[in-house]
N, C-alpha and C positions, 0 to 999 in steps of 0.2 A: 833634081826636082822631085817632090813627093806627089804622087798622082793618086794614091789610094784614097778614095772618098771617106773611108772609115778611119783613116789615120787622124788622130786628134779631133775627132768629130765633135761638133758643138763647143769648140774651145777657142781661146783668144790669147793674144799677146799684145802688150802695150809698152811702148818705149819711145826713144828719141828718133826712130826711123821705122819705116815699114820693113817687114820681113818678106822677101820676094821668093823664098824657097818653096812656098806652098802654093801649088796650082789652084786657081779658082777661089781663093779666099777673098773676102771683102776687105776694103781698106777705107779708113776714115781718119782725117786729120782733126784731132781733138783741140789742139792749140798749136802755137808756133813751134813748140818743142815736143809735142806728144802725138804719137801716131798709133792707131789701132789696126791690127791685122786679125781678121775674124773669120773663122770657118763659115762656109756658105750656109750651113744648116743651123747656125746660131742666130736667133733673131736679134736685130740691132735697130735702134731708133735714136735720133738726136734732135733736140730742139734748142732754140736760142731765145733769149730775152735781153736785149741790150748787149752788155758785155758778158753776160752769163750764158753758159751752155750746160745742158744736162744730157748725158748719153746713157742709154739703157742697153745692156747686154742681157739677153734672155727675155722673159715675159713677166709682166706685172698685172695683177688682178685686183679689181675694185669690187668687193662683195656688195657694197651699197649701190653700185651702178654697173650691173652685170653686162650691159651693152657696150661699155667703154672698151676701146682697144688700147694697145701700148702707147700709141702716139697721143691719144686724148688724155691719158692719165699723166704722162710725164709733162705734157704741155700745161695741164692744170697745176701740177706741182711747181713748175718753174715760174708760172705766172703769179702764184701766191707767195713766192719766196723772195726774201731780200738778202739771205745769207745761207751758208751751209747749215747753220743751226736750224734754220727754218725747214730745210730739206729733211733733216733727221726727224723732226716732229711731223711733217706732212706725210711721210711714208708709213706712219704708225698704223693706219687701218688696212694696209694693202697686203695681199697674199701674192704667191708666185715664187719664181726662182730667178733671181735677178742680181745684177751688179749695176750700180749707178756711179757714173763719173761726173763730178761737178767741177766746173771751171769758170772763174770770173775774171780771167786775165791776170790776176795776181796769185791765186792759189788754185791748186787742184787737189780734190779729196775724193776718196773712194769708200763706199760702203756697200754692203750686200744685204740680201734678204735676212730675216731674223735668225734663222738657223745656219746661215752661211752655206746653203746647199749649192749655190753657184759660187764655187770656191775661188779665192784670190790668194796667190802666192807672189812674193816679191823678193827682189835682190838688187844690189847696186852694181851695175856694169857700165863700162864705157862712160864713166863719170855721170851716170844718170840712173834714176830709179826705173826698174823694169818690173812689170807685173804680168802674170799669166794665170791660166786656169789650172795648171799643174806644174810641179817642179820639173817633171820629165820634159815638158815643152821648153821651159827655160834652159834646161841642160842641153836640149837638142841644138839650141842656138849658140849657147856660150860654153858648153862643155864644162859645166860646174863640177867641182870635185866633191866626192862623197865625204861625209864626216869620218874622222878617225877617232872620235870620242869613244873611249873604251866602255864606259857605262852604257852609252847608247847602243853600241855594237853588241854588248852582252844581252841587252833586252831584245833587239830585233832579230838576233840570231838564235833566240831561245825557242824551245818547243811551245812554251806558253804563248808567245807572240803569234806563232802559226795557228795554234788552236783557238785563240781569241780573235781570229779573222783579221789579224794584223792591225789591231786597235792601237793607234798612236795617241800620244798625249802631249800637250803643250803647243806652242806656236812654232816650234822648230820643225825640221824635216831631216831626211837622211843626207841632205846636202849641207855642207858646212856654212854656206853663205845664202841659203834660201829659207825664208820664213813664211808662215801662213797667217793670214788675217782671220782671227777667230770671231765667232758671233759676238755681237754687242761691242764691236770695235770698228773704228774707221782708220784709214791710212791717209796721211798727209804726204802727197807725192813730193812736194818741194823740200820738206824737212826730213822725210824718211821716218817720221815719228808715227807710232800707232797709239791711239787714245781710246779709252773706254768711253762709251756713251750709254745713257739709260733714259728711256722715255716710258712713262707710265701715267696715263691719264685716268685710270680707273679708281674710283673712290667708293663705289657702292659694293657692299658685300651681302646684300639681300639675295637669298638663294633663287627666288622666283625671277628676279631681275637678271641674274647671271644666266639662268637657264634660257630665258626668252631671248636675250641678246646674243648668246652663244649660238642658239639655233638659227637666228637670222644671219649671223656671219657665216656659219657652215653652209646653209642653204644658198646664200648669195654667192659664195665662192664656187659651189658646184654649178649653179646656174651660169655663172660667168665663164667657167672653163668649158662647159658644154656649148655655150654660144660660139666659142672660138674653134674648138677642136673636136675631132672624133675621139671618144674617151673609152677607157676600160678601167675596171676596178677589181682588185683581188678581194675575195671575202673568205675569212677563216672563222675559227671559233672564238677569236679574241675580241676584246672590248673595242679596240680602235676601229677595226674594219666593220664591226657591227654598228657602231655609232654612225660611221659614214654611210653604211647601207641604209639605216633609218633616215638619215638626212637626204638621201637620194630618192625618197619615195615618189615625189612628183616628177622625177626625171628617169624613172627606172627603165622606160622603153628606149632611152637614148644612151644607155650605158651597157657595155659588154662586160658582164660579171664573169669572173673566172677564179680558179685557184690552180696553181701548178703543184703537181706531186713531186717534182724535181727528181723523179725516178727513185725516190726513197720512201714516200709515204704510201701506206697501204690504203685500199678503199675504205677500211674501217677506221682509219686515223681520224681524230676529231676534226682536223682542219679540212678534211675531205667530206666526211659523213654529215657533219652539222650544216655547213652551207648548202649541201645538196638537198637536205631535208627542208631547209628554209626556202630554197628556190621553188620547191614543189608546193609548199604551203602558201607562199606569198606570190606565186606566179610571176617570177622574174627569170629572164634568160640567164643560164649559168652553165659554164663549161669547165670540166676537169681536164686540165692539160696534162697528158701523160705520154708514155712511150717516147720521151725526148731523145733526140739523136745525141751521140757522144759529141763532146766539144771538139770542133775542128781545130787543126793546128793553127790556121790563120786567125780565128777568133781568139784562141788562147793567147797567141802572140800579141795581138792588138790590145787585149785587155791589160796585159802586162806592160805594154809599151805606152799606152795612152794614159794610164793611171799609175802614178808612182806607188809602189807596193801593191799594185792591182792583184786581185785574188782570182786567179783562173782555176783554182782547185776546189771551189765551193760548189755544192749541188745547185745553188741558185744561178750559177753561171750558165747552166743549161737553159734556164728560163730566159736569160738575156739573149742567147742565141735563137731561141724560139721566137721571141719578139722581133728580132732582126729579120727573120725569114717570113713572119706572118703579120706583124703589127706595126710596121714602121710609120704608118700614117696615123697612129693613135698616141694619145697622151695617157700615161698610167697614173691613176689616182691612188695614192698610198696613205696609210695611217700613221706614218712615222712622225716624230716630234711630239706626239701626245704624251709621251713619257715625262716630259718636262714638268707637267702639273699633276702627275699621277703618283707622286711620292714613291718612285721606284725603289729608292734606298730607305724607305721608311721615314718616320718623323722623330724618333727618339734618338737624338744625337747630342753629344756633349756641347757645351757652350763654346769652347775654344777648339775649333777644328783646324788641323794642319794637314800638310801633304801626306804625312805618314798615315793618318787616320783614313784619308780617302784612298790611299794605296791599299790599305788593309781591306777596305770595302770591296776592292776589285781583286783581292788576292794577289797583289803585286808588291807587297811591302819589302820583299827581298831584293828588289831591283833599285839600286841607288838613283838611277836615271829617273825613274818614275817618282820617287819620293821628293827628289830635288825639284823636278819640274812642277809638281803639284804644289809644293811649298811656295815657289815663286808665284804661281797663279793665285793662290789664296791671299797672298800679301797685297795684291793689287785690286782686290774686290772692295768697292766703295760702300759705305753704310747704307745709302739710299736703295741700293740694289736689294738688300735684305728686308727692306720695309715693304716690298711689293707683295709679300706672302710666300715667297720662295725661300727655302733654306739653302745653305751652301751646297749640300749634295744635289739639290734640284738644279742649281746653277751649274754644278759640275756636269750633270747630265746634259744640260743645254749646250754649254760651250765646249766641253771636252768630248763628250760622247757623241752628240749630234754634229758638232763642228768637225770631228774627225771621222769616226766610224760611220755615223749616219750619212754624212755627205759623200762618203766614199762609194757606197753602192749606187747613189745617183750618178756619180761620175762614170762608174763602170757601165751603167745602163745607157749613157749618152751614145755609145756606139750603135744602139738600137732604137731607143725611144726617149722622149722627154718624160719627166715625172712631175706630178703636182701633189703637194702636201697641203691639204686644207688647214691643218693645225699650224703650219708655218706662217703665222700671222700674229704680229706683236700684240695687237689689240685683243685678239682671242686668248692668247696665252696669259696676258695680264688680267683679263677678266676671269678666266677659270682659276687663276691663282688666288683670287680673292675669296673663293669659297672655303669654308672651314675645312680643316684637314680630314675630319671624319667623313666628309663627302667625297674626298679624293683618294681615299685609301683602299688598298686591296683587302679582302677579295671582292667586295661588293660594288665598289665604285658607284656610290649612290647618286653622285652628280651626273654621271654618264647615263645611269639607268633612268633618271628623271628626264633628261633630254630625249632619250630614245622613246620614252613613254609619250612624250608630247608629239613626236614625229610619227612613229609607226609602232605602236605597242606590241603588235604581233611578232616583231623582231625579237622580243624577249622570250618567246615561247620555247626556244632551245637553250640548253645550258651554255655557259661561257667557260671555255678552257677546262672541261671536265678532266679531273686527274685519273690516270690509270692506277691500278693497284700498286705498281712499282713506285710511281710518283708519290702516292699517298704515304707509303712507308718512308721514303726518303725525306719528305717534308715533315713528317711526324718526328723523325730523328733530329732534323734540323731545329725543330722547336724545343725539344726537351734536352738536347745535349748542350751544356754550357759552352760559350764561345771559346774560352781558354782551352777546354778539352778538345774542341774541334781543331784549333791551331796546333796543339800538341800532336794530334793524330796525323794532321797533314805533314808536319815536320818529320814524323817517324816514317810515313809512307815515302816522302821525298828521299830520305836517306836510304 
């Protein structure tokens, strides 16, 4: 029996029987052949309408109706739906971190929040499809064998993989027979098939309209999460956290603002100095978390065990431990997912993009596993996806970067706190993507600046991500040195 409350905290497993090895876990029969075993700290709700049922794992937020709870939201969804296709459209305006399991007696289908931050992994065992929150949890039950693919092993055993915070790509895993459900895809339990879906109801590209509606969605999301939970919000010198800070003006007395120095940032670092100055100017409570304790052996082991490829060597792991000891009753509000619409990889790309091009963007074109995986991913992108205003690199950031690396830190934090990403809202992402690229581009991010001005213009009084002298020199070199020369220099250095 596993008795440690932190083991696989906020996780779940779904299959053709209950898992009895975990003490204190919740149990729910989804259908005559499907059984959920859920950690006691993961929220769960289920509702029915005739032969249909809808089960929620995690929490779901309605920005338009901030007072609604999980039960009210999923009840409204199922009452308005006649099919799973309806479900995919009805969840369009919702935020949160969730998995939904739909069953109508004939079919069972699973989808998750827009960025897949409540992850779903699946495998075929005991003549049935099994799903879980982590490959390591499935392997705990079934002793799955690790992949022997040499290209995969070359990549995950490389120093590059370690330095890149174990960023994985594709829908595979380190296990030969376990796959991941990526964002913008749903899983059909009966057939074992994964299908891409795409919902985009935004037609208006007027900037003022986008700014107004985006502001309403952000403010509604913050109001909803504050209605339910005790919350905290990190503030740095970056655009994402500054926009969320501005959005929170009306609720600033209900939020615990902070930044962690992770024992590596000096008091003069821009992510410490600038939010501290803002807090004094704008009169909001703000704490610099410093002098963090070394990571304990127990927490280090649990991060590694709870999350496949879990990173217990990162400075931010110390912040997770701090939250475990001080903030377990709080939900952390983060700015992740904003990068989907911020043209992180720029806008000047060739017409025909393949896996090798994307691998080069990430500096990983020397790894056959990466090139092949991204080639396969590009081939399954449907034309209507690119009509939304997103380019392939944007979608790459959404599905590959957020679906893997972005969701990974959320999973690691589950040992300590839940996280809420206001940008993890399909309606908001589609709306922002309609703005012209000039308003979504670095370094000025004029779209974000305009939203901030409408909310709390004084938030703009401090600079955004000001460069140090060393960074200015490096960035100048990047701009003036031709890309072919950069690649040549990298190859020489590598040799």
